[in-house]
C-alpha positions in Angstrom: 0.0 0.0 0.0 2.7 2.4 0.8 4.5 1.6 -2.4 1.4 2.1 -4.5 0.5 5.3 -2.7 4.0 6.7 -3.3 3.7 5.9 -7.0 0.4 7.7 -7.3 1.7 10.8 -5.5 4.8 10.9 -7.7 2.7 10.7 -10.9 0.4 13.5 -9.8 3.4 15.7 -8.9 4.9 15.2 -12.4 1.6 16.1 -14.0 1.3 19.2 -11.9 4.8 20.4 -12.7 4.2 19.8 -16.4 1.0 21.7 -16.3 2.7 24.7 -14.6 5.5 24.7 -17.2 2.9 24.7 -20.0 1.0 27.6 -18.3 4.2 29.7 -18.0 5.0 29.1 -21.6 1.6 30.4 -22.7 1.8 33.6 -20.6 5.3 34.8 -21.9 5.2 38.3 -23.6 5.6 38.1 -27.4 8.8 39.9 -28.8 8.3 43.6 -29.3 8.1 44.8 -32.9 10.7 47.0 -34.7 10.7 50.7 -33.8 8.5 52.9 -36.1 10.4 55.5 -38.2 9.4 59.1 -37.5 10.5 62.6 -38.3 11.0 64.7 -35.2 10.9 68.4 -34.8 11.4 70.8 -31.8 8.5 72.8 -30.4 9.6 76.5 -30.8 8.5 79.8 -29.6 5.6 81.6 -31.3 4.6 85.3 -31.6 1.0 84.2 -30.9 0.6 86.0 -27.6 3.1 88.7 -28.4 1.8 89.9 -31.8 -1.6 90.5 -33.3 -2.2 90.0 -37.0 -3.8 92.8 -39.1 -4.8 92.0 -42.7 -4.1 94.7 -45.3 -3.7 95.2 -49.1 -0.6 96.0 -51.0 -0.9 99.2 -53.0 1.2 101.5 -55.1 2.4 104.6 -53.3 1.2 106.8 -56.2 -1.8 105.8 -58.2 -3.9 107.9 -60.6 -7.0 107.4 -62.7 -6.3 109.1 -66.0 -9.4 110.9 -67.4 -10.2 113.3 -70.1 -11.2 116.9 -69.6 -13.1 117.1 -72.9 -15.6 114.9 -74.7 -14.2 113.6 -77.9 -13.7 110.4 -79.9 -10.5 108.4 -79.2 -8.3 108.6 -82.3 -5.1 106.9 -81.2 -3.7 104.9 -78.3 0.1 104.3 -78.5 0.3 102.3 -75.3 -1.1 98.9 -74.0 -2.0 97.4 -70.7 1.2 96.8 -68.7 3.2 99.4 -70.7 5.9 101.2 -68.7 5.7 105.0 -69.4 7.8 108.0 -68.5 6.4 111.3 -67.3 5.0 113.2 -70.3 4.6 110.2 -72.6 1.5 110.2 -74.8 -1.2 107.9 -73.5 -4.1 108.7 -75.8 -4.9 111.2 -78.6 -8.5 112.5 -79.2 -10.2 113.7 -82.3 -9.3 117.4 -82.7 -11.4 118.5 -85.7 -14.0 120.3 -83.6 -11.3 121.8 -81.3 -9.4 123.2 -84.3 -12.6 124.7 -85.5 -13.1 126.5 -82.2 -9.6 127.8 -82.3 -10.0 129.1 -85.9 -13.3 130.8 -84.8 -11.7 132.4 -81.8 -8.8 133.7 -83.9 -11.2 135.2 -86.4 -13.1 137.0 -83.7 -9.9 138.2 -82.1 -8.7 139.6 -85.4 -12.0 141.5 -85.9 -12.2 143.0 -82.4 -8.5 143.9 -82.6 -9.2 146.0 -85.8 -12.2 147.6 -84.1 -10.1 148.4 -81.0 -7.3 150.0 -83.1 -9.9 152.2 -84.9 -11.5 153.2 -81.6 -8.2 154.0 -80.2 -7.3 156.4 -83.0 -10.7 158.0 -82.8 -10.4 158.4 -79.1 -7.1 160.1 -79.5 -8.7 162.5 -82.0 -11.6 163.1 -79.6 -14.1 161.6 -82.1 -15.5 159.0 -79.6 -16.1 158.9 -75.9 -13.9 157.2 -73.4 -16.8 154.8 -72.7 -16.8 153.6 -76.3 -13.0 153.3 -76.2 -13.1 151.2 -73.0 -15.8 149.0 -74.4 -13.7 148.2 -77.5 -10.7 147.5 -75.3 -12.8 145.1 -73.2 -14.0 143.2 -76.3 -10.5 142.6 -77.3 -9.6 141.2 -73.9 -12.6 138.9 -74.0 -11.6 137.7 -77.5 -8.0 137.0 -76.3 -9.3 135.0 -73.4 -11.7 133.0 -75.7 -8.7 132.1 -78.0 -6.6 131.0 -75.0 -9.5 128.8 -73.8 -9.9 127.2 -77.2 -6.2 126.6 -77.5 -6.2 125.0 -74.0 -9.1 122.7 -74.9 -7.1 121.7 -78.0 -4.1 120.8 -75.8 -6.4 118.5 -73.7 -6.8 116.3 -76.8 -3.4 114.8 -76.1 -3.4 113.1 -72.7 0.1 112.4 -71.3 1.4 110.6 -68.2 1.6 112.8 -65.1 4.4 110.6 -63.7 6.5 107.6 -64.6 4.8 104.2 -63.9 3.0 101.3 -65.4 -0.5 101.1 -67.0 -2.3 98.7 -64.7 -5.9 99.2 -66.1 -7.1 100.1 -69.5 -10.8 100.7 -70.3 -10.8 102.5 -73.6 -10.3 101.6 -77.3 -9.9 103.5 -80.5 -13.2 104.8 -81.6 -14.7 105.1 -78.1 -16.1 108.3 -76.9 -14.0 109.7 -74.1 -16.2 111.5 -71.5 -15.1 113.5 -68.5 -15.5 111.6 -65.2 -14.9 108.2 -66.7 -11.3 106.9 -66.2 -9.5 105.8 -69.4 -6.4 104.3 -67.7 -5.0 103.6 -64.2 -1.3 104.5 -63.8 0.7 103.2 -60.9 4.3 104.3 -60.1 7.1 101.8 -60.0 8.5 102.8 -56.6 8.5 100.3 -53.7 5.0 99.3 -52.6 3.1 100.0 -49.4 0.7 98.0 -47.2 -2.5 99.8 -46.3 -3.9 98.3 -43.1 -6.5 99.2 -40.4 -5.2 99.5 -36.8 -7.8 98.8 -34.1 -8.4 101.5 -31.4 -7.0 99.2 -28.7 -3.6 98.9 -30.5 -3.3 102.5 -31.9 -0.7 103.5 -29.3 1.4 100.4 -30.0 2.5 101.8 -33.4 4.1 105.1 -34.5 5.5 106.5 -37.8 9.0 105.2 -38.3 8.5 101.9 -36.4 9.8 98.7 -38.1 7.1 96.0 -38.2 7.2 92.4 -39.6 5.0 91.8 -42.6 4.0 88.3 -43.9 3.0 88.0 -47.5 -0.1 85.7 -47.9 1.1 84.4 -51.3 4.1 82.7 -49.8 6.0 82.0 -46.6 8.3 85.0 -46.9 8.3 87.5 -44.1 9.7 91.0 -44.6 10.2 94.1 -42.6 8.3 97.3 -43.3 8.4 100.8 -41.9 5.4 102.7 -40.8 5.1 105.7 -43.1 1.8 107.3 -42.2 -1.1 106.8 -39.7 -4.4 108.6 -40.0 -5.0 110.9 -37.1 -8.7 110.0 -36.9 -10.5 106.6 -36.9 -12.9 105.4 -39.5 -16.4 105.7 -37.9 -17.7 102.5 -39.5 -14.8 100.1 -38.7 -13.3 102.0 -35.7 -9.8 101.6 -37.1 -7.0 103.9 -38.0 -5.5 103.6 -41.5 -1.8 103.0 -41.5 0.5 102.9 -44.5 3.5 100.6 -44.2 6.4 101.2 -46.6 7.7 97.9 -47.9 11.3 97.4 -48.9 12.4 97.6 -52.6 13.4 94.0 -52.5 9.9 92.8 -51.6 8.4 90.8 -54.5 4.9 92.0 -54.1 2.3 93.5 -56.5 -0.6 95.9 -55.9 -3.8 94.0 -54.8 -2.0 91.3 -52.9 -3.0 90.5 -49.4 -0.5 90.8 -46.6 -0.5 90.6 -42.8 1.2 93.0 -40.4 2.3 91.5 -37.1 1.5 94.2 -34.5 3.4 93.9 -31.3 0.8 93.8 -28.5 3.1 92.8 -25.6 2.6 89.7 -23.5 4.7 86.5 -23.1 5.8 84.2 -25.8 4.0 80.9 -26.4 4.9 77.6 -28.1 4.3 76.8 -31.8 4.5 73.5 -33.7 3.8 72.5 -37.3 0.1 71.9 -38.0 1.1 68.5 -39.4 2.2 67.4 -35.9 -1.3 67.8 -34.5 -3.3 64.5 -34.0 -7.1 64.6 -33.8 -9.0 62.0 -31.9 -12.7 63.0 -31.9 -12.8 66.4 -30.2 -9.4 66.0 -28.7 -6.2 67.5 -30.0 -3.0 65.6 -29.2 0.7 65.5 -30.0 3.2 62.6 -30.0 6.2 63.6 -27.9 9.4 61.7 -28.1 9.8 60.4 -24.5 13.0 58.9 -23.0 14.0 55.5 -24.2 12.6 56.4 -27.7 9.0 56.0 -26.8 6.0 57.9 -28.3 4.1 59.7 -25.6 0.7 60.9 -26.7 0.0 64.2 -25.0 -3.2 66.3 -24.8 -2.7 69.9 -25.9 -4.7 73.1 -26.1 -4.3 75.1 -29.4 -4.6 78.8 -30.2 -4.0 80.8 -33.4 -2.8 79.5 -36.7 0.2 81.2 -38.3 0.7 80.0 -41.9 1.9 76.4 -41.5 2.3 76.6 -37.7 -0.2 76.5 -34.8 0.1 78.1 -31.3 0.1 75.7 -28.3 -1.4 77.3 -25.2 -1.0 74.3 -22.9 0.5 70.8 -23.0 3.9 71.5 -24.5 7.0 73.4 -23.6 9.4 75.1 -25.9 12.2 72.6 -26.7 10.1 69.4 -26.5 10.9 67.0 -29.3 7.7 66.0 -31.1 6.7 63.8 -34.0 6.2 66.0 -37.1 3.8 63.8 -39.0 2.5 60.7 -37.1 2.8 57.5 -39.2 -0.3 55.3 -39.5 -0.8 53.0 -36.6 1.5 54.9 -34.2 0.1 54.5 -30.6 1.0 55.7 -27.2 4.1 53.9 -25.9 5.3 52.6 -29.2 9.0 52.5 -29.8 10.2 55.1 -32.4 13.3 55.8 -34.4 14.2 59.2 -35.7 14.7 59.4 -39.4 15.9 62.4 -41.5 
């Protein structure tokens, strides 16, 4: 009995040990996969809390709508849209037939009254006419001279020339059209460096003065240039409650009239953190960022965002300047995954 019992106990022990070894083998952790390649960037400082963006329009410093002073048919246009002209260059020539007729008529009238005046002058010297008659003849001659000068001036208006050097940016007339006063024929803009016209809110009016240097971002690209405040309106627009400011742009700025640009107005305050927009991860209503934690682990961190500046976004909470973050999270990247920085 003792020998049989011992054999039974020994067999049960062997089975128990075998079962434990099998259970331990099943619960072992599978080998961790290879690290996921990511591109890292550093969270930098942003002007978000230090600057306020003000949108404006790039304009020429000198711009003129070229109109006619007389009504006449357009006879010749020696320039085209985009033509660069010098001061005094001919822009358009009007039909002068009626104008020449008025000049000829005024010359004939002047010749007649001049002869009458000469005759009255001789008669007055001889005492044959009164001084009143003599003065009337003299007055008629003055009126005729003025009429001739007016007709000659109107004739000169038939040739419209450039008031300053620049470029024709708009053209709304063709040969054969009737030029009418009050309707622009061309728009001429000078070729000097451009300026940015922007509205300054009342609350920031004292933050800017003529002569200040201000950063300007061109909406058409990522370039940022430095402009100088040239003029500021002394009174606010009653409808928008803003003060108009003109920012002189540098000659090297590759901008054209009509482009949109943003002036960054220094409003004080502390700097904040900015990251590329591509680094932001959306999970429902949450905004998160993968931070490169020690031991090359991806740490998913909740952040609070602020303003957007071109390709960057302001981070109000959740990150510190200098944190290394994943620029664009690869598909399947999860919190705690191993990562490997790639260029």
